[in-house]
N, C-alpha and C positions, 0 to 999 in steps of 0.2 A: 935563716937556718935554725936559729934558736927556737922559733915558733914551731917549725917542722919537727924538730927533735922532741919538743915538749908534747906535741900532739901524738907523736908515735909512742911516747912513754905512757900517756894516758890510755891510748888504745890498747897497748900491751897489758896494762893493769886491768882494764875491763875484761879482756880476753882471759886473763889468768883467773879472775873472779868467776867468770862464766864457766870455765872449765872445771873449777873446784866445785861449783854448784852441781854441774852435770855429773861429776864423779861421785857426789854424795847422794845422788838420787836413787831411790829404791828401784830395782829392776826385776820384774817377774816374767817368767814365761807364761803367756796367756794360755789358760786351760779351761775346759768346761767343768762345771761343778762335779760331774761324775768322775772326771779325771782327778780332780782334787781329792775327792772321796777315796778313790782307789789307791792313791799314792800316800795318803795319810796313815800314820800309825794309830791314831785315835780319832774317833768321831763321836760326838755326844751332844746331847741337849743339856744345858746347864744354866743356872741363874747366877749372875755376878752379884756378890754380896758387898764387896768393897775392895779397897786396894791395900796392899801391904807395902812395907818399906822398900825403897829402891836399893838395889845392891849391885854387885858386879858378877860377871861370869866366873867360872871356876879358875880361869887363867888371869882374872883381874883386869882385863883390858877393855871390856865392853860393859856398859851399864844396862841393867835389865830392871823391869818392874814386875811385880807379881800381883795377881788378883785372887782374892778369896772367893771360891765358887761353891755352889751346891749342885752336885751332880744329879740330874733328873732322869736321864735315859742314856744308856750306852748303846751306840749303833755299831761301833767297830773298835776292837781293841780288847786285850785280855786283862787290862788293869781292873782290879776289883773296886778301887776307890781312888779318885783324884780330887783333892781339896783345893788345889791352887793351879793356876796356869801362868806362865811367864811370857814376856815379850820384850823386845828391845825398847828402850826409852826413846830412841831416835827414829823418826819416820823415814829418814834416809837409809836406815838399816832394816826397813820394812816393819818397824814396830807399829803397833796399833793401840788405839784407846778404846776401852770398853766402858759402857755406861753402867752405873751401879743400879741394883734392883731391877735388872733387865734380863730376860731370858734370851739365850743365844744358841745357835748351832755352832759348835766349836770343832774344828778339825785341825790337826797339827802333828808335830813329831814328838817323840820321846827322847829326851836327852838326860842321861844320868838318872833315869827313873822319873823324870819330871816332864810334864807336858809343856811344849813351847808352841806359840801361835804367832803368825805374822800376816801381813797384808797379802802375801802370796797364797795363803791357805783359804779354804772355804769357811769363812767366818761371817755369819749374818745374824741380825736380830731375828729371833724365831718368827715373830709376827709379820716379817717382810718376805718370808719364803713363799713361793708359789705352791699350789697344790701338788704339781708334778715334782717339785723339788722335795717337798715333805715326803711324798710317796717314795721318791728315789732313795733318800737316806734311810727310810724305815725298812724298805724291802726290795727295791729294784736295782739300785746302783751296784750293789755287791754281785749281782748275777752277771754283770758284764765286766768285772775286774779281770777276767781272763781274756778279754777282747782288747783290741787296740783301736783307738779312735785316731783316724788319720785326717789331718787338716789339709784341705786342698787350697792351694794358692793360685791356681790357674785352671782354666777349663779347656778341654775336657779333663776329667780326673777319674781314675779307675783304681779299684782296690787290687792290691797285689796278692791277697789271699782271702779265703772265706772267713778268716778270723778278724777281719777289719770292718769298721764302720766309718764311712766317709762323712766329713763335715766341712762346710765352707761358709764364707760370708756372702753378702749380696753380690759381690763381684764374680763369684764362682757358683752362683745359685743353680742347682739342678733339682730334679725331683727326688734325688737320693739323699739330700742333706740340706742344711740351712734352715729356713723358716718351717719347712715341712716337718722337721723333727721336733718342733715345739711340743712338749708333753710326752715325748718318747725318751727311752733310755737305750743305750747300746747294750744288747742282751745276747748272751750265749744260748743258743737253742739246743734242743736235744741231740741234734746231729753234729754239735760242736761248731757250727757256723755262727756268725754274729750278724745281727741286723738291728735296726732301730725298731723297738717294740714298745707297746704299752699294754695295760690291763694284764700284767703278769706274764707277758710274752704271748698273749693270745692274738693280738693284732700287730703284725710286723710289716715293715716296708722291705720287700725283697728286691734284689738286683733286677729280676725279670720284670718288675713293675715299671722300670725306668722308661 
């Protein structure tokens, strides 16, 4: 009986530790880079120069770290100048680590007039972006911010309005979305309908092509 109780206590302790680890894991809603671009307050190209001292949030409960940056190009946002970006120190709170003397695409939110970034945002080293991603942030993504990208989790899948672009993984692959949209962006056309397009909206995948 003593051995059984001891075993149960050990098992319970392991479960408690496991639950605590799960509870502290960063959780993000998976989104395409274009969706991350459209939902961000600020998107820019910047060079990370170094790190600043670690501090606390305004309410003093969560620790943050700041990076000193050189703003190179603003793609979205009305801020004239941003010299620092902040992120949580803990990865469990979706904090990220940036490399010094490295150029990044940074997207994030504005909090109390300061830019905040996380692992849920579109943050990439600039030299790792694909050509279509660079074209997207420079000129294409914003054209589709009035559209809605709908994730399909089963097949068949159909758009509920002309202002939607369908997207799915391999399990729901059709001619309308998935791998076929590589290099395309969800774009609002002149008639206010949305479709996967490239080359500035000149080449589009229309529903009638399915």
